[in-house]
C-alpha positions as CSV (number, residue, x, y, z in Angstrom):
1,X,-12.2,170.9,-17.7
2,X,-12.9,167.9,-15.6
3,X,-16.1,165.8,-15.7
4,X,-16.8,163.5,-12.8
5,X,-19.1,160.5,-13.5
6,X,-20.3,157.5,-11.7
7,X,-17.9,154.6,-11.3
8,X,-20.5,152.2,-12.8
9,X,-21.0,154.4,-16.0
10,X,-20.6,152.5,-19.2
11,X,-20.0,155.5,-21.5
12,X,-17.6,158.3,-21.9
13,X,-19.1,161.8,-21.7
14,X,-19.7,163.2,-25.1
15,X,-17.1,166.0,-24.7
16,X,-14.6,163.7,-23.2
17,X,-11.8,161.9,-25.0
18,X,-10.7,159.6,-22.2
19,X,-11.3,158.6,-18.7
20,X,-8.7,158.8,-16.0
21,X,-8.9,156.5,-12.9
22,X,-7.5,158.0,-9.7
23,X,-5.0,155.4,-8.3
24,X,-3.9,157.1,-5.2
25,X,-3.3,160.1,-3.0
26,X,0.3,160.1,-1.6
27,X,2.6,162.3,0.4
28,X,5.0,164.1,-2.0
29,X,8.5,162.6,-2.0
30,X,11.4,164.5,-0.9
31,X,13.1,166.7,-3.5
32,X,15.5,164.7,-5.6
33,X,13.9,161.4,-4.8
34,X,13.4,159.0,-7.8
35,X,9.7,158.2,-7.5
36,X,6.8,157.4,-9.8
37,X,3.1,156.7,-9.4
38,X,2.3,153.0,-9.0
39,X,1.0,151.7,-12.3
40,X,0.7,148.4,-14.1
41,X,3.2,147.2,-16.6
42,X,3.2,149.5,-19.7
43,X,0.4,151.6,-18.1
44,X,0.5,155.4,-18.7
45,X,0.0,157.5,-15.7
46,X,-0.3,161.2,-14.8
47,X,0.1,163.0,-11.5
48,X,-0.6,166.4,-10.0
49,X,1.0,168.1,-7.0
50,X,-1.8,169.3,-4.7
51,X,-2.1,170.6,-1.1
52,X,0.6,173.3,-1.7
53,X,3.0,170.6,-3.1
54,X,2.8,168.4,0.0
55,X,0.7,165.6,-1.7
56,X,0.4,163.9,-5.1
57,X,-2.7,162.5,-6.8
58,X,-1.9,159.7,-9.3
59,X,-4.2,158.6,-12.2
60,X,-4.0,156.2,-15.1
61,X,-6.1,155.7,-18.2
62,X,-9.2,153.7,-17.5
């Protein structure tokens, strides 16, 4: 389940364990391309293919 909260919120929703910040929405790379989501040094990130695999949403721990 996903909970969306205000960007100026100062608390994590009670049922939530972490907050992910959406870093970007990108065109999916060509098959076989070595690509990762932009992230800070040592920052963990997650990504999801959307738009029938044509796009990627990147997120990192807030």
